[in-house]
C-alpha positions as CSV (number, residue, x, y, z in Angstrom):
1,M,-12.9,19.7,11.8
2,E,-10.3,22.5,11.6
3,G,-7.4,20.1,12.4
4,L,-8.5,17.9,9.5
5,D,-8.2,20.9,7.1
6,V,-4.7,21.5,8.2
7,F,-3.8,17.8,7.8
8,L,-5.2,17.8,4.2
9,Q,-3.3,21.0,3.3
10,W,0.0,19.5,4.5
11,K,-0.5,15.9,3.4
12,G,2.1,16.2,0.6
13,V,4.7,17.5,3.0
14,I,3.7,14.9,5.6
15,L,4.2,12.0,3.1
16,L,7.5,13.3,1.8
17,G,8.7,13.9,5.3
18,A,7.8,10.3,6.3
19,L,9.5,8.9,3.3
20,I,12.7,10.8,3.9
21,A,12.6,10.0,7.7
22,F,12.2,6.3,7.2
23,M,14.9,6.1,4.4
24,A,17.3,7.8,6.9
25,L,16.3,5.5,9.8
26,E,16.8,2.4,7.5
27,R,20.5,3.4,7.2
28,I,20.9,4.1,10.9
29,F,19.0,1.1,12.3
30,P,18.7,-1.5,9.4
31,L,17.2,-4.9,9.9
32,A,18.4,-6.7,6.8
33,V,21.2,-6.2,4.3
34,M,20.1,-4.0,1.4
35,I,20.4,-5.5,-2.1
36,G,20.6,-3.4,-5.3
37,G,21.8,-0.2,-3.7
38,W,20.7,3.2,-4.9
39,R,20.0,2.0,-8.5
40,R,17.2,-0.1,-7.1
41,V,15.8,2.8,-5.1
42,G,16.0,4.9,-8.2
43,R,14.0,2.3,-10.1
44,N,11.3,2.4,-7.4
45,L,11.2,6.2,-7.3
46,S,10.9,6.3,-11.1
47,L,7.8,4.1,-11.0
48,A,6.5,6.4,-8.2
49,G,7.1,9.5,-10.4
50,L,5.2,7.9,-13.3
51,N,2.3,7.0,-11.0
52,A,2.3,10.6,-9.6
53,V,1.7,12.0,-13.1
54,L,-1.0,9.3,-13.7
55,S,-2.6,10.3,-10.4
56,W,-2.9,13.9,-11.2
57,L,-4.2,13.2,-14.8
58,I,-6.6,10.4,-14.0
59,V,-6.8,9.0,-10.5
60,V,-7.6,12.2,-8.6
61,P,-10.2,13.4,-11.2
62,V,-11.9,10.0,-11.2
63,S,-12.0,9.9,-7.4
64,A,-13.4,13.4,-7.3
65,L,-16.1,12.7,-9.8
66,A,-17.1,9.5,-8.0
67,A,-17.4,11.4,-4.7
68,H,-19.3,14.2,-6.4
69,W,-21.8,11.8,-7.9
70,A,-21.9,9.4,-4.9
71,L,-25.2,8.0,-3.9
72,G,-26.8,10.0,-1.1
73,W,-28.3,7.2,1.0
74,R,-26.5,7.9,4.2
75,P,-28.3,8.8,7.5
76,E,-27.6,12.1,9.1
77,W,-25.5,10.6,11.9
78,W,-23.0,9.3,9.4
79,G,-21.1,12.5,9.2
80,G,-18.4,14.5,10.9
81,W,-15.7,12.5,12.7
82,T,-17.9,9.5,13.1
83,G,-18.5,9.3,9.4
84,L,-14.8,9.8,8.7
85,V,-13.8,6.9,11.0
86,L,-16.4,4.6,9.5
87,D,-15.3,5.6,6.0
88,V,-11.7,4.8,6.7
89,L,-12.7,1.4,8.2
90,I,-14.7,0.6,5.1
91,L,-12.0,1.6,2.7
92,D,-9.4,-0.2,4.7
93,C,-11.5,-3.4,4.4
94,W,-12.0,-2.7,0.7
95,I,-8.2,-2.4,0.1
96,Y,-7.8,-5.8,1.9
97,W,-10.1,-7.5,-0.5
98,W,-8.7,-5.6,-3.5
99,H,-5.2,-6.6,-2.5
100,R,-6.3,-10.2,-2.1
101,A,-8.0,-10.2,-5.5
102,N,-4.6,-9.0,-7.0
103,H,-3.1,-12.3,-5.8
104,E,-6.0,-14.6,-6.8
105,F,-6.8,-13.4,-10.3
106,Q,-4.0,-13.8,-12.9
107,I,-4.9,-10.8,-14.9
108,L,-4.5,-8.6,-11.8
109,W,-1.4,-10.4,-10.6
110,R,0.4,-9.6,-13.9
111,F,0.4,-6.0,-12.8
112,H,0.8,-6.5,-9.0
113,E,3.8,-8.9,-9.5
114,V,5.9,-5.8,-10.4
115,H,5.6,-4.7,-6.8
116,H,6.6,-8.1,-5.5
117,L,9.6,-8.5,-7.8
118,D,11.5,-6.2,-5.5
119,E,14.2,-8.3,-3.9
120,T,14.8,-6.0,-0.9
121,L,12.2,-4.1,1.1
122,D,12.6,-0.6,2.3
123,A,10.5,2.6,2.3
124,S,10.9,3.1,-1.4
125,S,9.2,-0.3,-2.0
126,A,5.9,1.3,-0.8
127,L,6.0,3.4,-4.0
128,R,6.8,0.6,-6.4
129,F,3.6,-0.2,-8.3
130,H,2.9,-0.6,-12.0
131,F,0.8,2.2,-13.5
132,G,-1.7,-0.4,-14.7
133,E,-2.4,-1.5,-11.2
134,V,-2.8,2.1,-10.0
135,L,-5.2,2.8,-12.8
136,L,-7.3,-0.4,-12.2
137,S,-7.3,0.3,-8.5
138,S,-8.6,3.8,-9.0
139,L,-11.5,2.6,-11.3
140,V,-12.6,-0.1,-8.8
141,R,-12.3,2.4,-5.9
142,A,-14.4,4.9,-7.8
143,V,-17.3,2.3,-7.9
144,V,-16.9,1.8,-4.1
145,I,-16.9,5.5,-3.5
146,L,-20.0,6.0,-5.7
147,A,-22.0,3.1,-4.3
148,L,-21.2,3.8,-0.6
149,G,-21.5,7.6,-0.9
150,V,-18.0,8.2,0.4
151,P,-17.1,11.9,0.5
152,L,-13.9,13.2,-1.1
153,V,-12.4,14.3,2.3
154,S,-12.7,10.7,3.6
155,V,-11.0,9.4,0.4
156,V,-8.1,11.8,0.7
157,V,-7.6,11.0,4.4
158,F,-7.7,7.3,3.8
159,E,-5.3,7.5,0.9
160,T,-2.9,9.6,3.0
161,L,-3.0,7.2,5.9
162,L,-2.6,4.2,3.6
163,A,0.5,5.8,2.0
164,L,2.0,6.4,5.5
165,A,1.2,2.9,6.6
166,A,2.8,1.5,3.4
167,I,6.0,3.4,4.0
168,F,6.1,2.1,7.5
169,H,5.4,-1.5,7.0
170,H,7.7,-1.8,4.0
171,S,10.6,-0.1,5.8
172,N,13.8,-1.8,6.7
173,V,14.0,-0.4,10.2
174,R,14.9,-2.5,13.2
175,L,12.2,-1.8,15.8
176,P,12.3,-2.9,19.4
177,H,10.6,-6.3,19.8
178,W,8.2,-5.0,22.4
179,L,7.1,-2.1,20.2
180,E,6.6,-4.2,17.1
181,R,4.7,-6.8,19.0
182,S,2.4,-4.1,20.6
183,L,1.7,-2.3,17.3
184,S,1.1,-5.5,15.4
185,R,-2.0,-6.1,17.5
186,V,-3.6,-3.1,15.9
187,I,-1.8,-2.1,12.7
188,V,0.2,-3.9,10.0
189,T,3.9,-3.7,11.0
190,P,7.1,-4.6,9.0
191,S,7.2,-8.0,10.7
192,I,3.7,-8.8,9.3
193,H,4.1,-7.3,5.8
194,W,7.6,-8.7,5.2
195,V,6.2,-12.2,5.4
196,H,3.8,-11.2,2.6
197,H,6.9,-10.4,0.5
198,H,8.6,-13.7,1.4
199,A,9.7,-15.5,-1.8
200,I,7.6,-18.5,-0.9
201,R,4.2,-18.4,-2.7
202,A,2.3,-19.7,0.4
203,D,3.4,-16.6,2.3
204,T,3.1,-14.3,-0.6
205,D,-0.6,-15.2,-0.7
206,S,-1.2,-14.2,2.9
207,N,-1.1,-11.1,5.2
208,Y,-3.0,-8.9,2.7
209,A,-4.0,-6.2,5.2
210,A,-2.6,-2.7,4.7
211,G,-3.8,-0.6,7.6
212,L,-5.5,-2.5,10.4
213,S,-4.1,-6.0,11.1
214,L,-7.4,-7.4,12.1
215,W,-8.6,-8.2,8.6
216,D,-6.2,-11.1,8.1
217,R,-7.2,-12.6,11.4
218,L,-10.9,-12.0,10.6
219,F,-10.8,-13.5,7.1
220,G,-8.3,-16.3,7.8
221,S,-5.3,-15.1,5.7
222,R,-2.8,-14.5,8.5
223,S,0.5,-16.4,8.0
224,A,2.1,-18.2,10.9
225,T,5.6,-17.6,9.4
226,V,7.9,-15.5,11.6
227,R,10.0,-12.9,9.8
228,T,13.7,-13.1,9.9
229,A,16.4,-10.7,8.7
230,S,17.7,-13.3,6.2
231,M,14.3,-14.1,4.7
232,P,14.4,-14.1,0.9
233,I,12.3,-11.4,-0.6
234,G,10.7,-11.4,-4.0
235,V,8.7,-13.8,-6.2
236,E,9.4,-17.5,-6.0
237,G,11.3,-18.5,-9.2
238,R,11.5,-15.0,-10.6
239,R,14.1,-12.2,-10.6
240,D,13.8,-8.4,-10.5
241,Q,14.2,-6.5,-13.8
242,D,15.2,-3.1,-15.0
243,L,12.7,-0.3,-15.3
244,A,11.8,-0.7,-19.0
245,R,11.2,-4.5,-18.5
246,L,9.1,-3.9,-15.4
247,V,6.9,-1.5,-17.3
248,K,6.4,-3.9,-20.2
249,R,6.2,-7.1,-18.1
250,P,2.4,-7.2,-17.6
251,F,1.8,-7.0,-21.3
252,D,4.2,-9.7,-22.2
253,L,1.9,-12.7,-22.9
254,R,4.7,-15.2,-23.6
């Protein structure tokens, strides 16, 4: 698995390159008019910076410990590339259900709402999460890793692919219709995920998949709404806020 080692060594560069590339493409081939300008992008990147620090201090060590102490129940054939593919599929299904839970349970929605309050979607939106959600997600994921015996290499590969997918399906790039239609049969594309960010609650509570698009079809959460460039983005009845208020928002019980 020599190619995998190279991928893991360069994952940071790959993610940064993808973010820069899509942010550039969004300005060359935009789909919708951007709202908020660079101040909004800066707010999203500030949240991303806070989460990066949290990741190095807590998320990465927790995942590493979970993988180290993972239950060793797996058969011998569940290894190598076969094991990696199965692990990614399992974790992708898990992130679907975790994302869905963030919409169905109010205590989780308080944190996840920060992501949805963004009133424009672009590549930077993929990084806009409250640190509370990141922390809760890492703890639940650790239980999944521990119980299913997922090795650390599979976790890192999945998290990298998930980040790349998020940058792509949040992006404001106008894709050829034929390309978007073809890709959407397999993976989550902007046309699918933008509906999830539609400022109509019925659509917000749909299209939960992050990687493979089949999960929404399989579990009956795919929306029939068709994305348009003028579709209002955000949370129905709510407005976006400045960085300080976004950080404090989940803890405001009023």
